[in-house]
C-alpha positions as CSV (number, residue, x, y, z in Angstrom):
1,M,72.9,94.1,87.5
2,N,71.3,96.0,84.5
3,A,68.3,96.7,83.4
4,R,67.8,93.3,80.5
5,L,68.5,95.3,77.4
6,D,66.3,95.9,74.9
7,H,66.4,94.5,70.5
8,R,63.8,97.1,69.8
9,N,66.0,100.4,70.8
10,P,68.0,101.9,67.9
11,L,71.2,102.1,70.3
12,V,70.7,98.4,70.7
13,F,73.0,95.7,68.6
14,D,73.2,92.3,68.3
15,T,75.9,90.2,67.8
16,H,74.6,87.0,67.4
17,E,75.5,87.8,63.4
18,L,79.4,88.0,63.8
19,G,79.6,84.9,66.6
20,R,82.9,84.7,68.8
21,R,85.3,83.9,66.0
22,P,88.4,86.0,66.5
23,G,88.9,87.9,63.3
24,A,85.0,88.6,61.8
25,L,83.9,91.5,61.1
26,Q,80.9,92.9,60.4
27,R,80.1,96.2,59.2
28,L,77.0,98.5,59.1
29,T,75.1,101.7,59.4
30,R,72.3,103.3,60.8
31,S,70.4,106.0,61.5
32,V,68.8,106.3,64.9
33,A,67.4,110.0,66.6
34,A,69.2,111.6,68.8
35,P,68.0,110.6,72.8
36,K,67.3,112.9,74.7
37,D,69.8,115.3,76.7
38,F,72.3,114.7,74.3
39,G,75.1,117.8,74.7
40,I,76.1,120.4,76.6
41,E,73.1,121.6,78.7
42,G,72.8,125.4,78.4
43,V,75.4,125.4,75.8
44,I,75.1,123.7,72.2
45,G,73.7,120.0,71.8
46,V,72.1,117.2,69.5
47,P,68.4,118.0,69.4
48,E,66.0,115.4,71.0
49,G,64.4,113.0,68.5
50,A,67.4,114.9,65.6
51,P,68.8,112.4,62.9
52,I,72.7,110.9,63.6
53,N,74.2,108.4,61.2
54,L,76.8,106.3,62.6
55,K,79.4,104.3,60.4
56,L,80.2,101.4,62.7
57,R,82.8,98.0,61.9
58,L,81.9,95.8,65.0
59,E,85.5,92.9,65.3
60,S,85.8,89.9,67.7
61,V,88.7,89.4,69.3
62,M,89.0,87.0,72.0
63,D,87.7,89.0,75.3
64,G,84.6,90.2,73.0
65,V,83.6,92.4,70.6
66,L,85.6,95.6,69.9
67,V,83.4,98.7,68.2
68,T,84.1,101.1,65.9
69,G,82.8,103.9,65.0
70,T,82.6,107.1,63.8
71,S,79.2,109.5,63.8
72,R,77.2,112.1,61.9
73,A,74.6,115.3,63.4
74,T,74.3,118.5,63.4
75,A,74.1,120.8,67.1
76,V,71.7,123.1,67.4
77,G,73.6,126.3,70.0
78,E,74.0,129.9,70.7
79,C,76.9,132.1,69.6
80,V,79.6,133.0,73.3
81,R,80.2,136.6,71.4
82,C,76.1,137.7,69.3
83,L,74.1,135.5,70.7
84,E,72.7,134.0,67.9
85,P,71.2,130.6,67.5
86,L,74.0,128.4,65.2
87,E,73.8,124.7,63.8
88,L,76.8,123.0,64.0
89,R,77.8,119.8,62.1
90,V,80.0,117.3,63.9
91,A,81.2,114.4,63.6
92,A,82.5,112.0,66.8
93,D,84.8,109.1,65.9
94,Y,85.0,106.7,68.9
95,Q,85.8,102.1,69.7
96,E,85.0,100.5,73.1
97,M,85.9,96.8,74.0
98,F,82.6,94.7,75.2
99,S,83.7,92.0,76.5
100,Y,82.3,88.5,76.3
101,P,80.8,88.0,80.7
102,D,82.1,85.2,81.0
103,A,86.0,86.4,80.4
104,D,88.5,89.2,82.1
105,D,91.2,91.3,79.9
106,R,92.8,88.9,80.0
107,G,91.2,86.5,78.3
108,R,90.5,84.5,81.7
109,S,86.9,82.2,83.1
110,K,85.8,85.4,86.1
111,K,85.4,81.7,88.2
112,A,89.2,80.6,88.1
113,E,89.7,84.8,89.2
114,P,87.9,85.8,92.1
115,A,90.1,88.9,93.4
116,D,89.7,91.3,90.2
117,D,89.5,95.6,91.2
118,A,86.4,96.4,91.6
119,E,86.6,100.2,90.2
120,D,88.3,98.2,86.0
121,D,84.7,95.9,86.6
122,E,82.6,98.9,87.0
123,D,84.7,101.0,83.6
124,T,84.1,97.0,81.3
125,L,81.0,97.5,79.2
126,H,80.0,93.6,78.7
127,L,78.2,92.3,76.1
128,E,74.4,91.3,77.9
129,D,73.3,88.1,75.7
130,G,75.0,88.8,72.6
131,L,74.2,92.8,72.9
132,F,75.5,96.0,73.8
133,D,73.7,99.8,73.9
134,L,75.7,102.3,72.6
135,E,74.2,104.9,73.8
136,S,76.5,105.9,76.9
137,V,79.9,105.9,74.7
138,L,78.4,107.8,71.6
139,R,77.2,110.4,73.7
140,D,80.4,110.6,75.6
141,A,82.2,110.6,72.1
142,V,79.5,113.4,70.4
143,V,80.3,115.8,73.5
144,L,83.3,116.0,73.6
145,A,83.9,116.7,69.6
146,L,81.0,119.4,70.7
147,P,82.7,123.1,71.8
148,M,82.6,124.9,75.5
149,Q,82.2,127.5,73.7
150,P,80.6,128.2,70.0
151,V,80.3,131.1,67.3
152,C,79.0,131.3,64.8
153,R,81.9,132.2,62.8
154,E,86.2,132.6,64.0
155,E,85.3,136.4,62.4
156,C,82.3,137.3,65.2
157,A,83.0,139.8,66.8
158,G,80.2,139.9,69.0
159,L,78.2,143.0,70.6
160,C,78.4,146.1,71.2
161,S,80.5,145.7,75.5
162,Q,78.6,148.9,76.0
163,C,75.3,149.3,74.2
164,G,74.4,145.3,72.9
165,I,74.4,146.2,69.1
166,R,74.9,143.7,66.9
167,L,79.3,144.9,65.9
168,D,78.9,142.8,62.6
169,E,75.9,145.0,61.2
170,N,77.2,148.2,62.0
171,P,81.5,147.5,62.2
172,D,81.9,151.5,62.0
173,H,79.8,151.7,65.4
174,N,82.1,153.4,68.9
175,H,81.5,155.3,71.9
176,D,84.2,157.8,73.0
177,A,86.0,156.6,75.5
178,V,85.3,158.5,78.6
179,D,88.5,158.1,81.8
180,I,86.5,158.7,85.0
181,R,89.2,159.6,86.2
182,W,88.9,163.0,83.2
183,A,85.7,163.1,83.7
184,A,86.6,164.4,87.5
185,L,89.5,166.3,86.8
186,Q,87.0,167.6,84.1
187,G,84.4,168.8,86.7
188,L,86.7,169.9,88.8
189,A,88.3,172.6,86.2
190,G,84.6,173.7,85.8
191,T,84.1,174.9,89.0
192,I,86.9,176.4,89.4
193,Q,86.3,178.2,86.1
194,D,82.9,179.1,87.1
195,G,84.1,180.5,90.4
196,E,86.9,182.8,88.4
197,K,84.4,184.7,86.5
198,D,82.2,185.3,89.4
199,N,86.1,187.0,91.3
200,I,85.9,189.3,87.7
201,G,82.6,189.8,87.6
202,G,82.3,190.6,91.4
203,A,85.4,193.0,90.5
204,A,84.4,194.2,88.2
205,E,81.6,195.6,89.7
206,S,84.0,197.0,92.8
207,G,85.3,198.6,90.0
208,V,82.5,200.3,89.2
209,D,81.5,201.4,92.5
210,E,85.4,203.3,93.4
211,K,84.6,205.4,90.5
212,Q,80.8,205.8,91.2
213,E,81.9,207.0,94.9
214,K,84.7,209.7,93.0
């Protein structure tokens, strides 16, 4: 059994005012501070304590409370191309059912159906004394809305792979492309040319010596 929910937690919501009459609606807006580790670790995320603006629609249904929401926040990270810091507005939509503790997904008493599937039960979120905790739902929605490879802008040219200079600031930057295979041949050609010069020089000296002997 989970620890008792704390109604003072800004991500815990009270449904007592909504009631259990099917069709009853309640709309809520709230700004909350982002919990710790709210994003993709080492890539991008909403900083701890940063504001997250929530708009929620609570609807009472036969089995529980259906929560439909939209959350908006600002995530921070690093561009994967140029490695510069970036900020990104993120909007996450979600919908989740929080079931009454005394009813399964068919609206019947759990006591009347003791052989429920354990795995399904683990995936089911429940109300506790009329309260529900939105944190896990919100976290999953925000993480899914974040890019796995954030960029500061779509046209970002990134960094030079050879020297690391930022290409957006140096659009004409380039390096002479050298194929290592041609470089080896050029070195060999230079060696041959040096040998030919030595041979020519040696032949010239030999000719001079022959003339002197004559």
